[in-house]
LOVO-735600 format. One line per field, with one value per residue (C-alpha): residue number from 1; x, y, z. Coordinates in steps of 0.001 Angstrom, whole numbers, padded with zeros to 6 digits. Layout:
! residues N
i c(NUM ...)
xx c(X ...)
yy c(Y ...)
zz c(Z ...)
! end
This chain:
! residues 77
i c(1 2 3 4 5 6 7 8 9 10 11 12 13 14 15 16 17 18 19 20 21 22 23 24 25 26 27 28 29 30 31 32 33 34 35 36 37 38 39 40 41 42 43 44 45 46 47 48 49 50 51 52 53 54 55 56 57 58 59 60 61 62 63 64 65 66 67 68 69 70 71 72 73 74 75 76 77)
xx c(077760 077848 080183 077873 074848 076623 077761 074329 072480 074999 074664 070880 070285 073232 075224 078902 079561 082116 079324 077494 078457 076793 075465 074022 070242 069232 066406 068004 071402 069908 067173 064436 060735 058361 057845 061603 061585 059715 062702 064998 062941 063094 066878 067363 065224 067094 070551 070166 067127 065220 061870 061430 057985 056628 057320 061050 061185 059256 062223 064907 066775 070418 072290 073436 069787 069254 072299 071019 067639 069205 071797 069148 066980 069894 071083 067565 067340)
yy c(161944 165581 166487 164873 166669 170025 169608 168464 171313 173925 172867 172609 175936 177808 178700 178189 174944 176780 179076 176159 175529 172985 175667 177829 178064 175710 177662 181109 180003 178319 180922 178291 178635 175853 174768 174386 171833 169516 169761 168972 165892 164684 165227 163243 160391 160271 160464 158557 156333 157614 159353 162548 163435 166701 165613 165324 169035 170162 170837 171535 174757 174202 172081 170002 169208 168257 165981 164256 163495 162130 160074 158576 157562 156137 154101 152789 151321)
zz c(000462 001569 -001271 -003832 -002357 -002407 -006012 -007131 -005405 -006508 -010128 -010082 -008351 -009882 -006793 -006072 -004218 -002091 -000853 000749 004370 006711 009040 006240 005805 003000 001393 001656 000370 -002680 -003159 -002881 -002413 -001423 -005045 -005521 -002721 -005091 -007445 -004533 -003677 -007295 -007416 -004233 -005492 -008816 -007261 -004007 -004560 -001540 -001471 000509 001796 003132 006710 005888 005081 008146 010452 007858 008398 007536 005038 007991 008801 005167 005104 008236 006672 003476 005342 007637 004672 002682 005665 006263 002739)
! end
């Protein structure tokens, strides 16, 4: 699942997939602002069938944090 997330985010936000490491800061690495997080939520819903809410983004810092949130929601389906 991490590989799919990396590829999807890299393509959508025009960064090299190889530049994305689990410990890297999500928003800085992708050059995101708070409005871009809406796009991220839509991508996740389309690709993984889970809905992200504002609370899910509250404590996200790294890609690893992001993967954890997605994985938890997917497993809870």
